[in-house]
VOGU-3710 file (C-alpha; in Angstrom, 3 decimals, decimal comma):
1> mqesliveef> 0,292/-0,074/0,038  2,672/2,217/0,515  4,523/2,172/-2,776  0,179/2,990/-4,277  0,832/5,924/-2,436  4,077/6,992/-3,626  3,195/6,438/-6,983  -0,245/8,519/-6,012  2,322/11,483/-4,863  4,151/11,694/-7,765
11> anagyqvspd> 0,740/11,194/-10,190  -0,497/14,375/-8,623  1,912/16,352/-9,469  2,103/15,528/-13,149  4,821/12,602/-13,249  4,913/9,356/-13,821  7,632/6,559/-11,614  9,393/3,893/-12,781  8,996/0,765/-9,995  12,494/0,492/-9,047
21> avaligsysa> 12,158/3,951/-8,109  9,392/3,587/-5,782  11,228/0,212/-4,270  13,890/2,625/-3,571  11,691/5,009/-2,081  9,934/2,473/0,051  12,864/1,091/1,579  13,441/4,110/3,624  11,875/5,280/6,936  10,382/8,180/5,793
31> pdtivskvlq> 9,289/8,063/1,993  7,138/10,949/2,302  9,962/13,192/2,987  11,813/11,789/-0,158  9,343/12,160/-2,092  8,755/15,814/-1,341  12,732/16,517/-1,869  12,762/14,737/-5,129  9,819/16,767/-6,581  11,684/19,906/-5,737
41> slddsvlvvg> 14,692/18,858/-7,602  12,754/17,771/-10,613  12,529/19,742/-13,752  9,541/19,891/-16,835  12,276/18,093/-18,941  11,379/14,987/-16,826  8,132/12,552/-17,639  9,192/9,142/-16,089  10,980/9,578/-12,205  13,765/7,023/-12,274
51> rehlnldcvk> 16,726/5,748/-10,142  19,068/8,227/-11,581  16,963/11,220/-10,514  16,930/10,112/-7,067  20,054/12,128/-5,141  19,507/10,415/-2,211  22,446/11,277/-0,351  21,366/14,905/-0,006  18,328/14,018/1,372  18,670/14,362/5,656
61> ipekptdkla> 16,348/11,517/6,702  14,952/12,529/10,231  15,771/10,195/13,281  12,124/9,847/13,765  10,395/9,782/11,151  7,357/11,504/9,839  4,029/9,956/10,003  2,406/11,706/6,956  2,506/8,738/4,694  1,340/6,442/7,472
71> eklaeklskp> -1,218/9,220/7,732  -2,524/8,985/4,000  -2,533/5,078/4,271  -5,132/5,643/7,472  -6,754/8,015/5,745  -7,916/5,941/3,017  -8,462/2,851/4,905  -10,837/4,675/6,864  -12,391/6,082/3,144  -15,799/3,612/2,067
81> adapavnils> -14,292/0,078/0,526  -16,483/1,042/-2,525  -14,466/4,589/-3,062  -11,595/3,081/-4,775  -8,936/5,789/-6,699  -9,967/7,328/-10,039  -9,032/5,050/-13,350  -7,422/7,998/-15,589  -8,168/5,427/-19,302  -7,192/8,547/-22,001
91> disnestcvg> -5,970/11,658/-21,037  -3,756/14,021/-23,852  -1,822/15,547/-20,104  1,971/14,746/-20,596  1,470/13,814/-24,151  1,129/16,522/-26,330  3,817/16,823/-29,365  2,451/18,905/-31,555  3,795/22,185/-33,179  0,902/22,625/-36,023
101> eysefvryfr> 2,843/21,577/-39,425  1,188/20,509/-42,268  2,128/16,545/-41,874  0,979/16,537/-38,024  -2,229/17,416/-39,375  -2,157/14,871/-42,350  -1,459/12,434/-39,876  -4,041/13,473/-37,381  -6,463/12,768/-40,104  -5,302/9,487/-41,028
111> drytrlsgii> -5,597/8,636/-37,960  -9,040/9,482/-37,350  -9,791/8,077/-41,013  -8,346/4,644/-39,617  -9,793/4,195/-36,232  -13,838/4,861/-37,468  -13,268/3,223/-40,913  -11,866/0,064/-38,921  -15,208/0,329/-37,232  -17,200/0,589/-40,372
121> rgritarpie> -15,413/-2,343/-41,973  -17,253/-4,541/-39,809  -20,594/-3,674/-41,184  -19,620/-2,804/-44,894  -17,476/-4,791/-46,940  -15,879/-1,535/-48,932  -13,530/-1,147/-51,673  -11,245/1,560/-52,564  -12,232/4,659/-54,133  -9,318/4,216/-56,636
131> slrarhsgre> -11,117/0,452/-57,611  -14,653/2,834/-58,649  -13,389/4,327/-62,062  -11,298/1,769/-62,625  -14,375/-0,714/-62,565  -16,718/1,364/-65,215  -16,723/-0,488/-68,838  -19,981/1,687/-69,797  -22,654/0,203/-67,419  -24,218/0,773/-64,300
141> ydsvsiigmv> -22,891/-1,226/-61,047  -24,895/-2,129/-57,832  -24,481/-2,547/-54,502  -20,838/-0,976/-54,871  -19,657/0,312/-50,879  -16,850/3,150/-50,280  -15,768/4,323/-47,091  -14,332/8,173/-46,445  -14,218/11,439/-45,079  -16,645/14,217/-45,811
151> sdvrttsngn> -14,607/16,992/-47,491  -17,689/18,751/-49,303  -21,599/19,031/-48,435  -24,131/20,878/-50,794  -27,462/20,814/-52,240  -27,620/20,317/-56,274  -30,093/23,113/-58,101  -32,693/20,611/-58,304  -32,859/19,578/-54,492  -30,518/16,633/-54,389
161> klleiedptg> -27,389/16,059/-51,590  -24,393/15,981/-52,997  -21,490/14,661/-50,848  -17,515/14,491/-52,040  -15,959/11,599/-50,063  -12,161/10,875/-49,336  -10,398/8,306/-48,567  -6,368/7,601/-49,120  -6,368/6,657/-52,344  -8,943/8,894/-53,721
171> sfpvlvrpsd> -12,433/11,084/-53,721  -15,700/10,092/-54,967  -19,110/12,530/-55,258  -22,195/10,362/-53,958  -25,788/11,668/-54,784  -28,777/11,502/-52,257  -32,522/11,938/-53,828  -34,997/14,016/-51,157  -37,495/10,625/-52,256  -35,341/8,131/-50,236
181> rdiwaiasgi> -36,731/9,713/-47,075  -34,720/7,688/-44,620  -31,607/8,109/-46,432  -31,837/11,921/-46,530  -32,775/12,502/-43,255  -29,176/10,577/-42,699  -27,683/12,665/-45,024  -29,218/16,321/-44,259  -27,325/15,406/-40,456  -23,906/15,118/-42,561
191> vhdevigvtg> -20,794/17,351/-41,694  -17,369/18,014/-42,519  -15,151/15,708/-41,673  -16,825/12,855/-40,063  -16,194/9,294/-41,433  -19,119/7,757/-43,272  -19,468/4,147/-45,158  -22,451/4,871/-48,603  -23,527/1,644/-50,839  -24,684/2,444/-53,939
201> sitrdghlmi> -24,359/2,739/-57,704  -22,584/3,837/-59,779  -23,526/5,495/-62,510  -22,829/4,684/-66,092  -20,108/7,317/-66,974  -18,349/6,059/-63,579  -18,413/9,178/-62,362  -21,024/9,431/-58,926  -22,296/6,937/-56,858  -26,379/6,966/-56,384
211> vksivlpdlp> -26,254/6,302/-52,619  -28,768/3,285/-51,199  -27,800/3,591/-47,714  -25,485/5,569/-45,263  -23,334/3,608/-42,890  -22,168/5,952/-39,680  -20,096/4,192/-37,415  -22,195/4,554/-34,144  -22,678/2,408/-31,416  -23,612/-1,641/-31,369
221> nrynqtlpgr> -27,329/-1,843/-31,547  -27,069/-4,153/-29,099  -24,694/-2,538/-26,641  -25,504/-4,356/-23,512  -22,490/-4,212/-21,484  -22,920/-5,885/-17,938  -21,052/-3,408/-15,407  -18,508/-5,121/-13,130  -19,144/-6,564/-10,408  -23,173/-6,365/-10,840
231> gqgingsehg> -25,498/-8,768/-12,201  -27,124/-6,282/-14,453  -26,227/-4,906/-17,760  -26,153/-1,372/-18,519  -29,274/-1,332/-20,777  -31,397/-3,609/-19,099  -33,405/-0,962/-17,445  -34,953/2,755/-17,449  -33,624/5,583/-15,341  -32,886/4,218/-11,785
241> ngdgaagcaa> -34,530/6,103/-8,938  -31,258/7,692/-7,818  -31,305/6,290/-4,456  -27,477/5,736/-4,639  -28,008/1,889/-3,389  -24,371/1,268/-4,150  -22,929/4,851/-4,321  -22,913/7,791/-6,651  -20,979/10,442/-8,453  -22,284/14,052/-8,773
251> lisdvhigsd> -21,977/15,827/-12,458  -21,408/19,344/-12,868  -20,080/21,707/-15,282  -19,707/25,734/-15,295  -19,437/26,797/-12,122  -17,782/30,503/-13,361  -16,390/31,559/-10,193  -15,077/34,387/-10,589  -18,146/35,755/-12,612  -19,945/38,875/-11,173
261> tflgdafsdf> -22,912/35,932/-11,684  -21,824/33,140/-10,447  -24,066/31,584/-8,046  -21,916/31,440/-4,832  -25,012/30,589/-2,623  -26,426/28,220/-4,622  -22,727/26,251/-4,794  -22,108/26,300/-1,071  -25,682/24,888/-0,685  -24,616/22,093/-3,314
271> idwlgdgslp> -21,267/21,635/-1,071  -23,701/21,458/2,157  -25,680/18,475/0,418  -22,531/16,849/-0,459  -21,936/16,882/3,443  -25,311/16,451/4,902  -25,413/12,154/3,473  -28,760/12,517/2,051  -27,011/10,619/-1,330  -24,348/8,329/-0,725
281> vqyliiagdl> -22,366/10,728/-3,131  -18,438/9,395/-3,718  -17,329/10,967/-6,697  -17,919/14,768/-7,929  -16,688/15,153/-11,320  -16,772/18,837/-12,920  -16,526/19,139/-17,024  -14,751/22,015/-17,813  -14,902/26,004/-16,730  -14,591/25,702/-13,159
291> vdgvgiypgq> -13,466/29,833/-13,484  -14,892/32,327/-15,576  -11,162/33,433/-16,873  -9,852/36,724/-17,963  -9,320/37,732/-21,365  -11,677/35,418/-22,789  -14,058/37,895/-24,470  -14,199/40,880/-25,217  -15,993/43,342/-22,740  -15,107/40,149/-19,878
301> eseleipdvy> -13,776/42,030/-17,321  -16,606/44,396/-16,751  -18,191/41,073/-16,019  -15,656/39,829/-13,466  -16,340/40,046/-9,742  -12,617/38,641/-9,718  -10,443/40,174/-12,063  -7,424/37,838/-11,299  -7,149/34,306/-12,623  -5,185/32,693/-9,629
311> dqyrsaaeyl> -7,811/34,739/-7,172  -10,533/32,771/-9,150  -8,689/29,154/-8,588  -7,881/30,309/-4,952  -11,754/30,866/-4,158  -12,422/27,883/-6,280  -10,179/25,606/-4,060  -11,629/27,235/-1,298  -15,049/26,276/-2,289  -14,111/22,707/-3,008
321> grvpknirii> -11,477/22,369/-0,102  -15,397/22,457/1,838  -16,049/18,774/0,397  -16,215/16,292/2,105  -12,976/14,028/1,930  -14,516/10,778/1,391  -15,891/12,203/-1,641  -13,065/12,024/-5,028  -13,391/15,094/-6,932  -12,516/15,173/-10,628
331> iapgnhdavr> -11,490/18,402/-12,865  -11,357/18,451/-15,801  -11,066/22,254/-18,027  -12,935/24,005/-20,657  -12,817/26,691/-22,910  -12,796/29,425/-19,933  -9,602/27,432/-17,801  -6,043/28,714/-17,627  -5,122/25,937/-20,214  -4,571/25,989/-23,869
341> laepqpalpe> -7,736/26,914/-26,500  -6,607/24,243/-28,521  -8,102/21,146/-27,958  -7,791/18,529/-26,219  -6,357/20,327/-23,756  -4,396/19,126/-20,852  -4,813/19,418/-17,270  -4,798/22,388/-15,723  -1,096/23,774/-14,960  0,811/22,135/-11,435
351> kirsmfsddv> 0,791/26,009/-9,820  -2,997/26,062/-10,074  -3,016/22,461/-9,276  -1,089/23,239/-6,058  -3,318/25,483/-4,836  -5,767/22,219/-4,436  -6,171/19,403/-2,207  -3,601/16,664/-2,960  -6,533/13,862/-3,601  -8,615/15,803/-6,478
361> iftgnpalve> -7,549/14,429/-9,808  -7,207/16,839/-12,906  -7,869/15,460/-16,356  -7,485/16,544/-19,833  -10,051/17,875/-21,927  -11,902/15,128/-23,500  -10,601/12,481/-20,468  -11,812/8,903/-20,285  -12,253/7,737/-16,771  -13,045/4,601/-14,962
371> irgvriliyh> -14,699/4,438/-11,348  -15,897/1,335/-9,310  -16,002/-0,119/-13,470  -18,345/2,571/-14,651  -16,506/4,349/-18,011  -17,289/8,147/-18,046  -16,111/9,962/-20,979  -16,126/13,802/-19,858  -15,781/16,761/-22,236  -16,566/20,262/-22,239
381> grsmddliat> -18,112/20,013/-25,474  -17,515/23,506/-27,346  -17,742/21,268/-29,965  -21,876/21,654/-29,468  -21,702/24,953/-31,079  -20,425/23,904/-34,259  -22,973/20,671/-34,009  -26,180/23,249/-33,651  -25,383/25,291/-36,255  -24,914/22,261/-38,285
391> ipkmsyqrpe> -26,920/19,666/-37,946  -31,115/20,459/-38,915  -33,037/20,358/-35,173  -30,326/20,892/-32,864  -30,450/23,499/-29,980  -29,167/24,542/-27,025  -32,039/23,761/-25,276  -31,562/20,027/-25,748  -27,792/19,220/-25,693  -28,669/15,579/-25,120
401> lvmiemlrrr> -30,017/15,338/-28,746  -26,101/16,603/-29,761  -24,233/14,350/-27,953  -26,189/11,706/-28,738  -25,436/12,863/-32,270  -21,146/12,651/-31,055  -22,426/9,122/-29,740  -23,632/8,019/-33,778  -20,497/9,631/-34,821  -18,137/7,651/-32,480
411> hlapmyggrv> -16,288/11,472/-32,562  -17,020/14,398/-30,351  -15,129/16,699/-32,721  -15,998/15,965/-35,915  -15,596/19,281/-37,959  -12,620/21,282/-38,431  -12,309/24,748/-38,797  -15,537/26,039/-37,127  -15,468/27,092/-33,126  -13,538/24,817/-32,239
421> siapensdhf> -9,376/25,099/-32,564  -8,349/21,810/-32,912  -4,419/20,463/-32,438  -2,960/17,994/-34,797  -1,949/15,790/-32,105  -0,377/12,217/-32,974  -3,922/10,310/-32,436  -7,030/12,183/-32,832  -8,288/12,043/-29,372  -11,837/13,225/-29,719
431> vidrvphilh> -12,258/9,288/-31,601  -14,609/6,819/-28,765  -12,921/3,539/-29,042  -14,108/2,665/-25,538  -17,733/2,723/-25,711  -17,782/4,615/-22,463  -21,109/4,147/-19,915  -21,548/7,713/-19,296  -20,687/10,401/-21,660  -20,484/13,899/-19,708
441> cghvhtigid> -20,543/17,276/-20,941  -21,014/20,824/-20,466  -20,430/24,451/-21,903  -24,153/25,143/-23,037  -25,383/26,363/-19,537  -28,508/23,792/-20,190  -29,300/20,653/-18,685  -29,975/17,356/-20,867  -30,474/13,900/-19,995  -30,885/10,805/-22,140
451> rykgvtvvns> -30,223/7,354/-22,461  -28,725/6,199/-26,261  -27,556/2,277/-26,820  -27,133/1,939/-22,933  -25,224/5,003/-22,987  -26,235/7,234/-20,088  -26,027/11,233/-21,785  -25,807/14,172/-19,315  -25,285/17,444/-19,550  -25,294/19,162/-16,381
461> gtwqsqtdfq> -25,883/22,701/-17,050  -24,214/25,533/-15,103  -23,429/27,840/-11,673  -23,956/30,961/-12,931  -27,261/33,175/-14,329  -27,641/34,620/-17,181  -25,074/36,557/-18,446  -25,535/39,865/-20,815  -24,305/37,917/-24,065  -26,190/35,066/-23,370
471> krmnldpvpa> -29,379/38,113/-22,952  -28,215/39,410/-26,471  -28,239/35,616/-27,777  -31,647/34,931/-26,400  -30,050/31,602/-24,209  -31,599/30,707/-20,866  -29,052/28,997/-18,763  -30,352/26,498/-16,479  -28,402/26,861/-13,159  -27,635/25,655/-9,772
481> hativdlatl> -28,682/22,156/-10,753  -26,218/18,730/-10,067  -26,801/15,404/-11,408  -26,032/12,706/-9,527  -26,004/9,195/-11,096  -26,238/5,769/-9,312  -23,551/3,568/-10,601  -24,962/0,684/-10,088  -27,956/1,084/-12,486  -27,243/4,464/-14,059
491> gtkmvkfa> -30,123/5,929/-13,429  -30,178/9,325/-12,553  -31,474/12,053/-9,986  -31,485/16,088/-10,685  -31,093/17,762/-7,570  -31,582/21,914/-7,719  -29,761/24,412/-5,131  -31,378/27,487/-6,264
//
């Protein structure tokens, strides 16, 4: 157990540590002192702490070893047995390598195509696009399938939908007619840069496909995975009663501490409620925009109650410091937080993390985490601005429908060049490879809860009243609510604090 605490201490400071280094530190009588000294000696160039970084000769071991590590161990043992540590499955933090070169964008989109096309290939047998024209012999071919990334979407003069599809071998136009109503409904929601499969016939001149079906990556139709340690599948029941018999997670987002419209009294009531034991909440997950930030939009300085961003985070740390110690806090950033604007975003920097309790978990955006066998995909949700503006019938008042569209595409931010600035990392961190049990978003300041093919989707609202910008845009926020998820059934309960 002591070794696991040593690993956690380094992880909280943003470092990995080799097993032999852990063993060496653990062999001393005061490992907490050694960990502290070693952390002070490291610089930003170190990613993995090894034995070579342990200058133990310079560490003075006190005659009577301190009991801090033992105290932490005792504290963990005193916590409920069913509240284990958070397992971060996917996160960009400490892995970003891009500098924005052209070759990186090529690699990024090839990675997206490869992974999403692999999902679709399990459902259709597709040909390379280059083979379509090669097969032309003056007659129409039926039931040809291709998989590609959508490079263009437009409506023709006679009302047809024309899509340009690309794969690594070339590009090809495909046509959807309004008379094919089911296909037309899918085609009307197609956005740039998503990966789809199409089946249809090639015209006699070999230059166009008439579409007969469109296949999205989507979730499996019978996604019904059983949660570890439970006998009930997550798709086997409707929303539960939220009684939290097996433990709960509280999902919130967009707190916006520092804004003059931050609802501090309601947020304090929420924290007090966490402590009164009404429900056995063991995790608090915040999906971005913990603070309002500085310089996020023109004229923001006139709407700030706390004008310094570090003071905003200090205030946030004070609020969250009142959360009961048996509740594990997970914080992901959003577009108002003090990290790069380009997504995926890394976790908050150490200067800010150090303001919070040592047991707070900081992740990037997006991040896939696992708690008690439940996978939760946390994404702040800025891509919803682009999806709402593009896909018919989407709105800010129904964010859960937008999140379902993300699941259908198996991608959190398919559109490039919109409001979301995307960093071309080695791999596309927005691809939904592992299907989560819960998709948790924020950003739009409204509430939406639904279930799609076994996945619970939650947009958890805000803790900020309507801003002047929202008034001008006719956007009505739904503030001061927390979504409580029963981790045994994934049933949800909404609790209001204003």
